[in-house]
N, C-alpha and C positions, 0 to 999 in steps of 0.2 A: 614085628612079621606083617607083609602086606596083607591085605582083607580082599580078597576077589567076589565081588557081589555080582551074581550070576541074574539074569531075567529070564521069563518064560519065553520060550518060542512060541510065536502066536502062527495061526493059518491061517493061509492068504485069503480067506473070506475076511475075517478079523481086519486086516491089513487093509483093504478096501472097503469096509466097514469105517475106518477112524485113523486116517494117516498120521495122528500124532501118537497112537501106539506105536506104530513100525520106524515114525521118527524119532521117536523119545525112549521107549522102552528098551530097546537095541541094546545103547549102553549107557544113555545119560545121565543115570542115577550114577555110574561109577563118578562122573568127570561134576554132576551138582554137588556131590556130597565128597569130592575130591582131596578134602582133607581125611576122610577117614581111611583113605588107602596107606596112610601112614600111621595109623593110629594101631596099635594091638588091642582090640577089643572082639568082642564074638557077638553076632548078632543071629538070632533066630527068626525063622522064615516070618514069622508075625511082623515084625520088624521091618523085615526087607520089604514085605507086602505095604506094609506102610507108608514106607517113604516113598514106594515107587509111585502110590496112589498120589502121595501129596509134589511127588516129582512132575506127573503127567498133569495136576491142575496148575501147578507154577509153569511149565511150558508152554499151557494152549495160546498163552499171549503173548509169544514171545516175540522181541520189536528189535533183535539185532540183526546182525548179516546177513546177507544170501549166499550160502554156501552149500558146494558140491558133496553128496553124503554118499560115498561108494565104499566099499569092502574089500574088493577083491577086482580090480582092473590094472590091466597090460599097462594102458598110460593113461593120468590124469585127465587125457581131453576125450577118454571112451567110458567118462562116467555122464550116464544120463540125466540124474536124479538130482534134485536141491531141495533145499529146507532149509526154514531161518532159525537161526540160534537165538540163545540168549543175548539180552545188551550187554550182558560180563563175559562173552563170550566171545570168539574169532576162529577165523577158517583156520584150518590145519591141513598140512598131505604128510602123511608118511610114506615112503620107501622101505618095504621088507624083503628080507631072503628066507626061503623055506628051508629047512636042511636038505631036499632035493637040488638046491641051487635056484629054486626058479624065483625070479622077483615077481612082485606085484604092489601096486599101491593102495592106501587107504584115503579114504577125505572125509573130511567130516569138520565138527563142533571142540571145542574145547577153551576151560577158561583160560582168560587172555594170560594169567601171572604163570600159570601149568606150562601153556605153551610157548612164553619166554624163557620159562627157567629150564627146559629141557629141548629147546631150538638145538640144531647140531645137522651138520652137513659132512660131520668129519667122524663117523663111527669106529668103532673097533673091528677089524676086518673077521670073518668068521673064525671060531677057533682061538683067537687071542682074547682070553678070559682071565680075569685075576684068580688067584688059587680058590678060592670060597666059591667063586662060578656067581659073585656078583658085581661084574663090572657094568661100565656104562651100556653096554651092548644090552647085558642081560636086564638090566634097571629099564632101558628104554624097553625091552618088549614085552615089559608088562605093561606098560603106559598104554591107553588106548582111547576112544573118541568115540564120538555120538557120529551114526551112519545110520543107513534105510535094511540092512539086512535085519532080521530079527535073531536074538541073541551071538552076534556076528562078535569076534575078539582074535587078536593077532594069536594062531596056534601056538602051542608051546613049543620053544623052540626055535619060533622066528625071529632073527634079529634085525632091528631095524637100521637100515642104512643111513635114511636121511629122516629127518623130523624138520618142518618148513611151517613157521607161521604166514597165513595171509589174508589180507584185508578183507576180499570177498571173493564171490567165485572165479571171476576172469581173470583175477591174479594169482587162483589156486593152480590155476590150467599150467603155468610156468614156472612151476615148483620143483625141486627136487631132481632136475635134468630132465622134465617133461618139455615138449616143445609145443609152444600154444597151438590151436588150428589156426588157419588165415581166415577162415569164415566168423559171419556172425553167428552169435547162438543167440535163441531168442527162448523162452519160455510156451509151452505149449500144451495149452487145454482149451477143451469144449464145456461150455456151462457148469462154473463152477460160482459160488455165491461171493466168492473174496479172490482177490489174485495173489494174495498170498496161500490160498489153498492149491495152488498150482506148481507141482512137484518136477513135471517132466520139463527136457529141454530136446531140444530142435536145432539141427545147424542149418542156415539159410542159404540160399542162392546167394549168387555174386549180386544179381539185381532183387534182391528183396531185403527190406528192414522189417523189422518187430513190430507187433501189431498188438493193441487192446482194444476190445469194443466192447461195450454195454448192448447186450441184443435181447429181443423177445427168447422166452423159450420155445415158443411156437406161435403160432398165428392166433389160436386162439387163450393161449396162455397170458396172462398180463404180469407175470415173473419174468424180470430180467437178470442174466446171468454174463458172468464174463466169458468169449472167446479170445483167445491168447495164442498167436503163432507168428509164422513169416507173410509177410504181404509183398506183391509186386510194388516197385518204385512207382508206377505208373500209376497205381490204383491208390497210395499213401499222396502222390501230388494230388490227385481227384480230389480225395478226402481234407486236406487243407483247404480246398474252395468250397467243399460246403459246408457249412454250420450246421447246427443239431441242437437238438432241448432238451438229450436225454444224456447228459455229462460226460459219457466217456466215449470218444471215438477217433483212435489217435495212431501214429506211425512213429515211432523213434529210430536211432541209427547207430544205438552202441550194442554191445550185448548186454543181455539180461535185463534192459532198459524197462519192458515189458512188466516187470512185476510189482508196478505201482503204476496208476492211472495219473496225470499232470492235472486233470483238468480240475479245475476247484470245484464242480457240483457232485453229481452222487458218486459214490466211494464203495459200496456195498449192496448187495442185492435188496431189491425194493420191489414194491407193487405200484404201478401207476397206470392212469389209462393209457389205451393202446395209440390214441388220438395224439397224445404228446409228441412221440417217436417220429412225425411226420417230419419233413423239411420247413413247413412254413404254418403257420397260422391261418384260420381263415380270413380273416378280417383284415385288409391295408396291406393282401398280398399285392406286388407289382401286375400291372396288366402288360402282357409283352404282348409284341408282334415282330415278326422278321421280313423286312423289305429287300429284295434283290429277286432277280430273274430266276423263272423255273425251270430254264435251260438254256443252254448257250451251245455254241460250238464246240466241235472236237479239240481239245487244245489250246483253248483260251481261257483267259483269265475273268473271274466272277467275283463281286465283292457282295456279301451279304450284310446288313445292317439291323440290329437288335434294338428296338425302340421300345421304352417302357411310360408308362404316364406318370411315376415317381422318379424321383432320384435312387439310384441304387448304387449299392456299394462296391460289386464282384458280379463279374461275369463270367460263365464256362460254356463252352460248346463240345458237343458231341455229335458224331457220326455213325448212324445205326448203333446208336447204345456204347460206342467207342470214344471214351476222351480223347478230347483234342488238346494235348499238354499245350502246347505254345497259345491256344486261345485265350486269352483273358480280357479282350477289351470287347466294347460293344459290336466293332466292324471286323468281321472273317473275311478275309480274300484268300479265294482258291487259285492258284497261280496259273493253272493249268487243267481245264475240265475234262476227266480221261475213265475208265472203268473204276477205277479205282477211288475217284472222290465224287462219284456220284450216288445219290443217298437219299437218306431222311436227317436234316440238320436240325437239331434241339438247340435253341440257346436258353439257360436260368439264369434269372437276375435275381441278385441276391440284397437283400436291404438291411438297415439294422434297425429293425421299429421298436418301439415302448415298451412291446411284451416281446421283445425276443426279436430272434431271426425270422426275417418271411421271405419268402421265393416266388416266382410265377416262371412259365415257361413256354415258349411259343416252337411250333415245329414248322419246320420248309423243305419243301422234296426240290431237287435239283438233278434233271436228268439233261442228257445230250440229244440236241438238235440231230437226225437223221439227214442225212446227206448223202448223195449220190458218188461213187468214185470218182475221181478229179486229178488229173497229172497237171499240177499247176506248172509246172518246169520241167524242159527235159533236153540236158546241154552237153557238148562233149567238148575235150582241152587236148590238143594234140602236143606232145613235146617232140619237135622233129630231130633234135641233139640226140635225146635218148631212145627216141622209138616207142614212148610209154605214151598211150590213146588212154585217158579216164573219160566217164560217161556217169551222168548225178542226174536220177529224176525224183523231182520232188512232188509229192502227192498228197490226198487228203480224201476225206470222205466218213462215214459212220452209218454203220457198221464198217471197222478197218475194210478197206478193200484187200481181195487180190491184186498182187503186182504180175506183171506177165510182160517178159523183153521176148522180141523179135527178130529177127533179120532179114533181108531179101539182098542179095547181090550179085557178082558173077558167077560167084563159086558156089552159090544155091538158094535156097529157104532158109535151111537150117542155120539156127545160131551157132557162131564158130565155136570149136571145142576150148581157145586158149582164152577166152574173156571170164574172167573171174569175177562173180558178183555175190556181194554179203548176202548176210540172212534175210535183212530189212527189203532186199531186191530195190536199193535205193541207189547204189554205187557198184560201177564195174571199172574193169580195168584190163587192157590187154598191153603186155609187157613189152611185147616185140613186136611193133608195125609191121605189117606186110601186105603192101597194096593188092596183091593178087588175090591173097584170101579174105582182105578185111574192107576191100572199098564196100559200098553198100549203104542200103538205109538200116537205120537202127530204130526200134521202136520201144518205148513204155507205156503199156496200157494200166488201168487202175478199174477196178470194176466190184461192184457189190450189189443186193440184190436190190438194190433202187437205182440202177445202171452203173455207167462209168464214160469214159473216154480216155483218148492214147496222143502222146505227141510223137514226133519223128524225127531226127537227127541226118546226117549222111556224111560217111567218109567218101573220098578224101575231104 
């Protein structure tokens, strides 16, 4: 007969203290000792405890695939936890149906040979069992897998509707009829000693990538731990421009890719002097200056040049601490100086020195020249065939001036009501010209706190 080896249920505190207990104590022993499930022997409690202890030690260094581990979820994509399987195991998904007809999914690890032998998507429907109740459905119902919930197994009487093997966590999400999510999924943890200690998953936004970084635990603590999660694409592009000496700060673009750090340097928690996590070393860093005007007229073009005393390999620019994604050369061109492009520009220059990457930076503030409001031109155009009259007022000044239109003619001094002026007060149109109402002088004026002027055109 089959032997059911049950494992003790752990408290939530024990789960927090040791992830291997909850990751492997649940049902790993069943599959680590899978052959025992079909051997007619009796195990006493001491034997079970001893085998469980051996199982925990053996699995602590698991190096197999990363798999989702959940015992009861509506869809595979709803599973929020992952774990590392043995190198002799692979990921698996079960879809089960309870006697109440509720269907649910279980995800976890299973020995590779057991998965291949029992894989099926065409299990007999509920109620169709052989005479002694040991048909395919009954056999699969007894099969179990490693997952996250302590002491969890398929409930007696639950039938396995599907069991499919998977290569990794991402492959699991499309098994047994589940619809894989469209979003990128990344591991999400703070302050873990090793990336493989992270067992939480989060879905990222459309403009985010997976991120892993080795960072100090606190400003005064020299211990470095891993932070993992989602990061905006703009930040990821900025990180690709800034080299570092601590071994691991990077983004990656595929689901679950941040479970390891691809950098060839540090891979585990370590202690280093805090000075080594700065962007540059003290010696031989580039001396940087920025050449360019400190101010310019509104809407005019400005160029800034980043100059260094040594050859450098990379440049990147920021404006008020915001990375300018497309600015990667020594020259930065501001096409039109306006309120959105003024502020403090910083150029950081990076070179590959003998002792690693070294950097220096300089800052330069750009303002707009104040200027009184000024009407550059005010023109009219009359289409006698259609009766349409248009006016165009071109102006400048900074701060941006207030624009006023006025009229004086035979019909009075009030601006005619059927002239339509746009929100910028730079264009006006009369759709049906009538000399009795529309003939006269039209004026466009521009004024700010520094002063202003105006120009006038006349109809006819």
